[in-house]
Each structure stands twice: as C-alpha cells, then as structure tokens.
mmCIF file of the N, C-alpha and C atoms, coordinates in Angstrom:
data_MODEL
# 
_entry.id   MODEL 
# 
loop_
_atom_site.group_PDB 
_atom_site.id 
_atom_site.type_symbol 
_atom_site.label_atom_id 
_atom_site.label_alt_id 
_atom_site.label_comp_id 
_atom_site.label_asym_id 
_atom_site.label_entity_id 
_atom_site.label_seq_id 
_atom_site.pdbx_PDB_ins_code 
_atom_site.Cartn_x 
_atom_site.Cartn_y 
_atom_site.Cartn_z 
_atom_site.occupancy 
_atom_site.B_iso_or_equiv 
_atom_site.pdbx_formal_charge 
_atom_site.auth_seq_id 
_atom_site.auth_comp_id 
_atom_site.auth_asym_id 
_atom_site.auth_atom_id 
_atom_site.pdbx_PDB_model_num 
ATOM 1   N N  . MET A 1 1  ? 168.186 73.042 172.205 1.00 0.00 ? 1  MET A N  1 
ATOM 2   C CA . MET A 1 1  ? 168.821 73.567 171.011 1.00 0.00 ? 1  MET A CA 1 
ATOM 3   C C  . MET A 1 1  ? 169.146 75.037 171.220 1.00 0.00 ? 1  MET A C  1 
ATOM 4   N N  . HIS A 1 2  ? 170.186 75.482 170.596 1.00 0.00 ? 2  HIS A N  1 
ATOM 5   C CA . HIS A 1 2  ? 170.555 76.887 170.636 1.00 0.00 ? 2  HIS A CA 1 
ATOM 6   C C  . HIS A 1 2  ? 170.091 77.534 169.340 1.00 0.00 ? 2  HIS A C  1 
ATOM 7   N N  . TRP A 1 3  ? 169.118 78.441 169.441 1.00 0.00 ? 3  TRP A N  1 
ATOM 8   C CA . TRP A 1 3  ? 168.497 79.018 168.256 1.00 0.00 ? 3  TRP A CA 1 
ATOM 9   C C  . TRP A 1 3  ? 169.440 79.890 167.446 1.00 0.00 ? 3  TRP A C  1 
ATOM 10  N N  . HIS A 1 4  ? 170.467 80.492 168.068 1.00 0.00 ? 4  HIS A N  1 
ATOM 11  C CA . HIS A 1 4  ? 171.335 81.393 167.306 1.00 0.00 ? 4  HIS A CA 1 
ATOM 12  C C  . HIS A 1 4  ? 172.119 80.665 166.222 1.00 0.00 ? 4  HIS A C  1 
ATOM 13  N N  . ASN A 1 5  ? 172.231 79.347 166.305 1.00 0.00 ? 5  ASN A N  1 
ATOM 14  C CA . ASN A 1 5  ? 172.934 78.567 165.277 1.00 0.00 ? 5  ASN A CA 1 
ATOM 15  C C  . ASN A 1 5  ? 171.976 77.864 164.310 1.00 0.00 ? 5  ASN A C  1 
ATOM 16  N N  . THR A 1 6  ? 170.690 77.896 164.627 1.00 0.00 ? 6  THR A N  1 
ATOM 17  C CA . THR A 1 6  ? 169.718 77.174 163.808 1.00 0.00 ? 6  THR A CA 1 
ATOM 18  C C  . THR A 1 6  ? 169.281 78.026 162.632 1.00 0.00 ? 6  THR A C  1 
ATOM 19  N N  . GLU A 1 7  ? 169.369 77.455 161.449 1.00 0.00 ? 7  GLU A N  1 
ATOM 20  C CA . GLU A 1 7  ? 169.002 78.165 160.238 1.00 0.00 ? 7  GLU A CA 1 
ATOM 21  C C  . GLU A 1 7  ? 167.622 77.786 159.735 1.00 0.00 ? 7  GLU A C  1 
ATOM 22  N N  . SER A 1 8  ? 167.156 76.593 160.098 1.00 0.00 ? 8  SER A N  1 
ATOM 23  C CA . SER A 1 8  ? 165.880 76.142 159.579 1.00 0.00 ? 8  SER A CA 1 
ATOM 24  C C  . SER A 1 8  ? 165.293 75.059 160.475 1.00 0.00 ? 8  SER A C  1 
ATOM 25  N N  . LEU A 1 9  ? 163.976 75.073 160.617 1.00 0.00 ? 9  LEU A N  1 
ATOM 26  C CA . LEU A 1 9  ? 163.225 73.999 161.262 1.00 0.00 ? 9  LEU A CA 1 
ATOM 27  C C  . LEU A 1 9  ? 162.167 73.548 160.272 1.00 0.00 ? 9  LEU A C  1 
ATOM 28  N N  . PHE A 1 10 ? 162.007 72.242 160.125 1.00 0.00 ? 10 PHE A N  1 
ATOM 29  C CA . PHE A 1 10 ? 160.972 71.777 159.210 1.00 0.00 ? 10 PHE A CA 1 
ATOM 30  C C  . PHE A 1 10 ? 160.525 70.386 159.566 1.00 0.00 ? 10 PHE A C  1 
ATOM 31  N N  . LYS A 1 11 ? 159.384 69.995 159.016 1.00 0.00 ? 11 LYS A N  1 
ATOM 32  C CA . LYS A 1 11 ? 158.891 68.632 159.210 1.00 0.00 ? 11 LYS A CA 1 
ATOM 33  C C  . LYS A 1 11 ? 158.521 68.039 157.865 1.00 0.00 ? 11 LYS A C  1 
ATOM 34  N N  . VAL A 1 12 ? 158.641 66.731 157.795 1.00 0.00 ? 12 VAL A N  1 
ATOM 35  C CA . VAL A 1 12 ? 158.297 65.973 156.602 1.00 0.00 ? 12 VAL A CA 1 
ATOM 36  C C  . VAL A 1 12 ? 157.191 65.007 157.003 1.00 0.00 ? 12 VAL A C  1 
ATOM 37  N N  . ILE A 1 13 ? 156.088 65.067 156.284 1.00 0.00 ? 13 ILE A N  1 
ATOM 38  C CA . ILE A 1 13 ? 154.955 64.196 156.564 1.00 0.00 ? 13 ILE A CA 1 
ATOM 39  C C  . ILE A 1 13 ? 154.852 63.165 155.440 1.00 0.00 ? 13 ILE A C  1 
ATOM 40  N N  . THR A 1 14 ? 154.871 61.887 155.822 1.00 0.00 ? 14 THR A N  1 
ATOM 41  C CA . THR A 1 14 ? 154.690 60.807 154.848 1.00 0.00 ? 14 THR A CA 1 
ATOM 42  C C  . THR A 1 14 ? 153.420 60.043 155.208 1.00 0.00 ? 14 THR A C  1 
ATOM 43  N N  . ASP A 1 15 ? 153.095 59.052 154.414 1.00 0.00 ? 15 ASP A N  1 
ATOM 44  C CA . ASP A 1 15 ? 151.916 58.240 154.732 1.00 0.00 ? 15 ASP A CA 1 
ATOM 45  C C  . ASP A 1 15 ? 152.161 57.335 155.934 1.00 0.00 ? 15 ASP A C  1 
ATOM 46  N N  . LYS A 1 16 ? 153.423 57.197 156.366 1.00 0.00 ? 16 LYS A N  1 
ATOM 47  C CA . LYS A 1 16 ? 153.772 56.321 157.486 1.00 0.00 ? 16 LYS A CA 1 
ATOM 48  C C  . LYS A 1 16 ? 154.020 57.071 158.786 1.00 0.00 ? 16 LYS A C  1 
ATOM 49  N N  . ASP A 1 17 ? 154.581 58.287 158.710 1.00 0.00 ? 17 ASP A N  1 
ATOM 50  C CA . ASP A 1 17 ? 154.994 58.984 159.926 1.00 0.00 ? 17 ASP A CA 1 
ATOM 51  C C  . ASP A 1 17 ? 155.290 60.448 159.618 1.00 0.00 ? 17 ASP A C  1 
ATOM 52  N N  . THR A 1 18 ? 155.547 61.200 160.661 1.00 0.00 ? 18 THR A N  1 
ATOM 53  C CA . THR A 1 18 ? 155.972 62.591 160.550 1.00 0.00 ? 18 THR A CA 1 
ATOM 54  C C  . THR A 1 18 ? 157.359 62.704 161.156 1.00 0.00 ? 18 THR A C  1 
ATOM 55  N N  . PHE A 1 19 ? 158.268 63.398 160.454 1.00 0.00 ? 19 PHE A N  1 
ATOM 56  C CA . PHE A 1 19 ? 159.650 63.534 160.896 1.00 0.00 ? 19 PHE A CA 1 
ATOM 57  C C  . PHE A 1 19 ? 159.985 65.012 161.032 1.00 0.00 ? 19 PHE A C  1 
ATOM 58  N N  . TYR A 1 20 ? 160.739 65.334 162.071 1.00 0.00 ? 20 TYR A N  1 
ATOM 59  C CA . TYR A 1 20 ? 161.099 66.727 162.358 1.00 0.00 ? 20 TYR A CA 1 
ATOM 60  C C  . TYR A 1 20 ? 162.607 66.907 162.217 1.00 0.00 ? 20 TYR A C  1 
ATOM 61  N N  . PHE A 1 21 ? 163.024 68.052 161.655 1.00 0.00 ? 21 PHE A N  1 
ATOM 62  C CA . PHE A 1 21 ? 164.435 68.307 161.393 1.00 0.00 ? 21 PHE A CA 1 
ATOM 63  C C  . PHE A 1 21 ? 164.806 69.740 161.730 1.00 0.00 ? 21 PHE A C  1 
ATOM 64  N N  . ALA A 1 22 ? 166.082 69.930 162.008 1.00 0.00 ? 22 ALA A N  1 
ATOM 65  C CA . ALA A 1 22 ? 166.661 71.266 162.158 1.00 0.00 ? 22 ALA A CA 1 
ATOM 66  C C  . ALA A 1 22 ? 167.950 71.283 161.355 1.00 0.00 ? 22 ALA A C  1 
ATOM 67  N N  . VAL A 1 23 ? 168.287 72.441 160.808 1.00 0.00 ? 23 VAL A N  1 
ATOM 68  C CA . VAL A 1 23 ? 169.556 72.633 160.107 1.00 0.00 ? 23 VAL A CA 1 
ATOM 69  C C  . VAL A 1 23 ? 170.371 73.644 160.895 1.00 0.00 ? 23 VAL A C  1 
ATOM 70  N N  . GLN A 1 24 ? 171.597 73.240 161.250 1.00 0.00 ? 24 GLN A N  1 
ATOM 71  C CA . GLN A 1 24 ? 172.531 74.120 161.941 1.00 0.00 ? 24 GLN A CA 1 
ATOM 72  C C  . GLN A 1 24 ? 173.849 74.055 161.180 1.00 0.00 ? 24 GLN A C  1 
ATOM 73  N N  . GLY A 1 25 ? 174.161 75.138 160.474 1.00 0.00 ? 25 GLY A N  1 
ATOM 74  C CA . GLY A 1 25 ? 175.389 75.148 159.662 1.00 0.00 ? 25 GLY A CA 1 
ATOM 75  C C  . GLY A 1 25 ? 175.317 74.071 158.602 1.00 0.00 ? 25 GLY A C  1 
ATOM 76  N N  . THR A 1 26 ? 176.268 73.144 158.632 1.00 0.00 ? 26 THR A N  1 
ATOM 77  C CA . THR A 1 26 ? 176.286 72.052 157.658 1.00 0.00 ? 26 THR A CA 1 
ATOM 78  C C  . THR A 1 26 ? 175.647 70.784 158.207 1.00 0.00 ? 26 THR A C  1 
ATOM 79  N N  . LYS A 1 27 ? 175.010 70.863 159.375 1.00 0.00 ? 27 LYS A N  1 
ATOM 80  C CA . LYS A 1 27 ? 174.420 69.690 160.019 1.00 0.00 ? 27 LYS A CA 1 
ATOM 81  C C  . LYS A 1 27 ? 172.911 69.653 159.830 1.00 0.00 ? 27 LYS A C  1 
ATOM 82  N N  . LEU A 1 28 ? 172.419 68.488 159.447 1.00 0.00 ? 28 LEU A N  1 
ATOM 83  C CA . LEU A 1 28 ? 170.989 68.211 159.406 1.00 0.00 ? 28 LEU A CA 1 
ATOM 84  C C  . LEU A 1 28 ? 170.700 67.319 160.600 1.00 0.00 ? 28 LEU A C  1 
ATOM 85  N N  . LEU A 1 29 ? 169.855 67.789 161.508 1.00 0.00 ? 29 LEU A N  1 
ATOM 86  C CA . LEU A 1 29 ? 169.562 67.066 162.732 1.00 0.00 ? 29 LEU A CA 1 
ATOM 87  C C  . LEU A 1 29 ? 168.132 66.555 162.705 1.00 0.00 ? 29 LEU A C  1 
ATOM 88  N N  . ARG A 1 30 ? 167.943 65.271 162.958 1.00 0.00 ? 30 ARG A N  1 
ATOM 89  C CA . ARG A 1 30 ? 166.589 64.732 163.080 1.00 0.00 ? 30 ARG A CA 1 
ATOM 90  C C  . ARG A 1 30 ? 166.181 64.890 164.533 1.00 0.00 ? 30 ARG A C  1 
ATOM 91  N N  . LEU A 1 31 ? 165.021 65.479 164.749 1.00 0.00 ? 31 LEU A N  1 
ATOM 92  C CA . LEU A 1 31 ? 164.535 65.756 166.089 1.00 0.00 ? 31 LEU A CA 1 
ATOM 93  C C  . LEU A 1 31 ? 163.475 64.737 166.485 1.00 0.00 ? 31 LEU A C  1 
ATOM 94  N N  . SER A 1 32 ? 163.491 64.324 167.735 1.00 0.00 ? 32 SER A N  1 
ATOM 95  C CA . SER A 1 32 ? 162.454 63.445 168.278 1.00 0.00 ? 32 SER A CA 1 
ATOM 96  C C  . SER A 1 32 ? 161.509 64.310 169.100 1.00 0.00 ? 32 SER A C  1 
ATOM 97  N N  . LEU A 1 33 ? 160.428 64.748 168.473 1.00 0.00 ? 33 LEU A N  1 
ATOM 98  C CA . LEU A 1 33 ? 159.520 65.700 169.096 1.00 0.00 ? 33 LEU A CA 1 
ATOM 99  C C  . LEU A 1 33 ? 158.077 65.298 168.877 1.00 0.00 ? 33 LEU A C  1 
ATOM 100 N N  . SER A 1 34 ? 157.221 65.807 169.758 1.00 0.00 ? 34 SER A N  1 
ATOM 101 C CA . SER A 1 34 ? 155.783 65.750 169.505 1.00 0.00 ? 34 SER A CA 1 
ATOM 102 C C  . SER A 1 34 ? 155.423 66.968 168.652 1.00 0.00 ? 34 SER A C  1 
ATOM 103 N N  . GLU A 1 35 ? 154.247 66.960 168.076 1.00 0.00 ? 35 GLU A N  1 
ATOM 104 C CA . GLU A 1 35 ? 153.789 68.104 167.289 1.00 0.00 ? 35 GLU A CA 1 
ATOM 105 C C  . GLU A 1 35 ? 153.729 69.365 168.151 1.00 0.00 ? 35 GLU A C  1 
ATOM 106 N N  . GLU A 1 36 ? 153.294 69.225 169.392 1.00 0.00 ? 36 GLU A N  1 
ATOM 107 C CA . GLU A 1 36 ? 153.186 70.370 170.293 1.00 0.00 ? 36 GLU A CA 1 
ATOM 108 C C  . GLU A 1 36 ? 154.560 70.965 170.591 1.00 0.00 ? 36 GLU A C  1 
ATOM 109 N N  . LEU A 1 37 ? 155.531 70.107 170.855 1.00 0.00 ? 37 LEU A N  1 
ATOM 110 C CA . LEU A 1 37 ? 156.879 70.595 171.142 1.00 0.00 ? 37 LEU A CA 1 
ATOM 111 C C  . LEU A 1 37 ? 157.510 71.228 169.900 1.00 0.00 ? 37 LEU A C  1 
ATOM 112 N N  . PHE A 1 38 ? 157.290 70.631 168.740 1.00 0.00 ? 38 PHE A N  1 
ATOM 113 C CA . PHE A 1 38 ? 157.792 71.221 167.504 1.00 0.00 ? 38 PHE A CA 1 
ATOM 114 C C  . PHE A 1 38 ? 157.213 72.620 167.311 1.00 0.00 ? 38 PHE A C  1 
ATOM 115 N N  . ASN A 1 39 ? 155.905 72.767 167.533 1.00 0.00 ? 39 ASN A N  1 
ATOM 116 C CA . ASN A 1 39 ? 155.275 74.078 167.385 1.00 0.00 ? 39 ASN A CA 1 
ATOM 117 C C  . ASN A 1 39 ? 155.851 75.085 168.370 1.00 0.00 ? 39 ASN A C  1 
ATOM 118 N N  . ALA A 1 40 ? 156.140 74.656 169.603 1.00 0.00 ? 40 ALA A N  1 
ATOM 119 C CA . ALA A 1 40 ? 156.757 75.551 170.587 1.00 0.00 ? 40 ALA A CA 1 
ATOM 120 C C  . ALA A 1 40 ? 158.161 75.949 170.126 1.00 0.00 ? 40 ALA A C  1 
ATOM 121 N N  . TYR A 1 41 ? 158.929 75.013 169.571 1.00 0.00 ? 41 TYR A N  1 
ATOM 122 C CA . TYR A 1 41 ? 160.259 75.327 169.047 1.00 0.00 ? 41 TYR A CA 1 
ATOM 123 C C  . TYR A 1 41 ? 160.169 76.328 167.891 1.00 0.00 ? 41 TYR A C  1 
ATOM 124 N N  . VAL A 1 42 ? 159.208 76.130 167.011 1.00 0.00 ? 42 VAL A N  1 
ATOM 125 C CA . VAL A 1 42 ? 159.037 77.053 165.882 1.00 0.00 ? 42 VAL A CA 1 
ATOM 126 C C  . VAL A 1 42 ? 158.726 78.453 166.406 1.00 0.00 ? 42 VAL A C  1 
ATOM 127 N N  . GLU A 1 43 ? 157.837 78.544 167.402 1.00 0.00 ? 43 GLU A N  1 
ATOM 128 C CA . GLU A 1 43 ? 157.532 79.846 167.998 1.00 0.00 ? 43 GLU A CA 1 
ATOM 129 C C  . GLU A 1 43 ? 158.788 80.505 168.560 1.00 0.00 ? 43 GLU A C  1 
ATOM 130 N N  . GLY A 1 44 ? 159.570 79.744 169.321 1.00 0.00 ? 44 GLY A N  1 
ATOM 131 C CA . GLY A 1 44 ? 160.806 80.277 169.899 1.00 0.00 ? 44 GLY A CA 1 
ATOM 132 C C  . GLY A 1 44 ? 161.803 80.680 168.824 1.00 0.00 ? 44 GLY A C  1 
ATOM 133 N N  . PHE A 1 45 ? 161.902 79.876 167.782 1.00 0.00 ? 45 PHE A N  1 
ATOM 134 C CA . PHE A 1 45 ? 162.795 80.162 166.667 1.00 0.00 ? 45 PHE A CA 1 
ATOM 135 C C  . PHE A 1 45 ? 162.412 81.478 165.996 1.00 0.00 ? 45 PHE A C  1 
ATOM 136 N N  . LEU A 1 46 ? 161.121 81.645 165.736 1.00 0.00 ? 46 LEU A N  1 
ATOM 137 C CA . LEU A 1 46 ? 160.666 82.866 165.073 1.00 0.00 ? 46 LEU A CA 1 
ATOM 138 C C  . LEU A 1 46 ? 160.828 84.090 165.960 1.00 0.00 ? 46 LEU A C  1 
ATOM 139 N N  . GLU A 1 47 ? 160.549 83.943 167.246 1.00 0.00 ? 47 GLU A N  1 
ATOM 140 C CA . GLU A 1 47 ? 160.733 85.065 168.183 1.00 0.00 ? 47 GLU A CA 1 
ATOM 141 C C  . GLU A 1 47 ? 162.190 85.482 168.282 1.00 0.00 ? 47 GLU A C  1 
ATOM 142 N N  . SER A 1 48 ? 163.099 84.514 168.345 1.00 0.00 ? 48 SER A N  1 
ATOM 143 C CA . SER A 1 48 ? 164.527 84.842 168.471 1.00 0.00 ? 48 SER A CA 1 
ATOM 144 C C  . SER A 1 48 ? 165.064 85.480 167.191 1.00 0.00 ? 48 SER A C  1 
ATOM 145 N N  . ASN A 1 49 ? 164.476 85.157 166.050 1.00 0.00 ? 49 ASN A N  1 
ATOM 146 C CA . ASN A 1 49 ? 164.916 85.759 164.791 1.00 0.00 ? 49 ASN A CA 1 
ATOM 147 C C  . ASN A 1 49 ? 164.302 87.130 164.559 1.00 0.00 ? 49 ASN A C  1 
ATOM 148 N N  . ASP A 1 50 ? 163.244 87.460 165.293 1.00 0.00 ? 50 ASP A N  1 
ATOM 149 C CA . ASP A 1 50 ? 162.637 88.784 165.205 1.00 0.00 ? 50 ASP A CA 1 
ATOM 150 C C  . ASP A 1 50 ? 163.445 89.812 166.021 1.00 0.00 ? 50 ASP A C  1 
ATOM 151 N N  . ALA A 1 51 ? 164.194 89.327 166.982 1.00 0.00 ? 51 ALA A N  1 
ATOM 152 C CA . ALA A 1 51 ? 164.945 90.243 167.874 1.00 0.00 ? 51 ALA A CA 1 
ATOM 153 C C  . ALA A 1 51 ? 166.139 90.860 167.181 1.00 0.00 ? 51 ALA A C  1 
# 
C-alpha cells in the first residue's frame, strides 16, 4: 500500500471474525492481514503521517 494516499486504517471485530480496512480517497479496501501485519501497517502509517 502507498501510505501517502491512505486516509484511514481500521479493523472491525465481530463475534465471528476480525476484518481489516483501509480508506484511500473514495475507496474502501478490505485487507487480508494478520493482526501482526496490521499493527506493522498502523505503525508505518503513523510514522509517515508524522513526517
């Protein structure tokens, strides 16, 4: 993913599963990630937005 276009990263937890999403412009993208990879993406997202 290219972080400069990403506006939001989030996850939805239900009683059946956990789902990961990213928002880029007008697109809502469902991500196929592990919890560890999602956390690494969140770290990268936050670091790139701090710059």
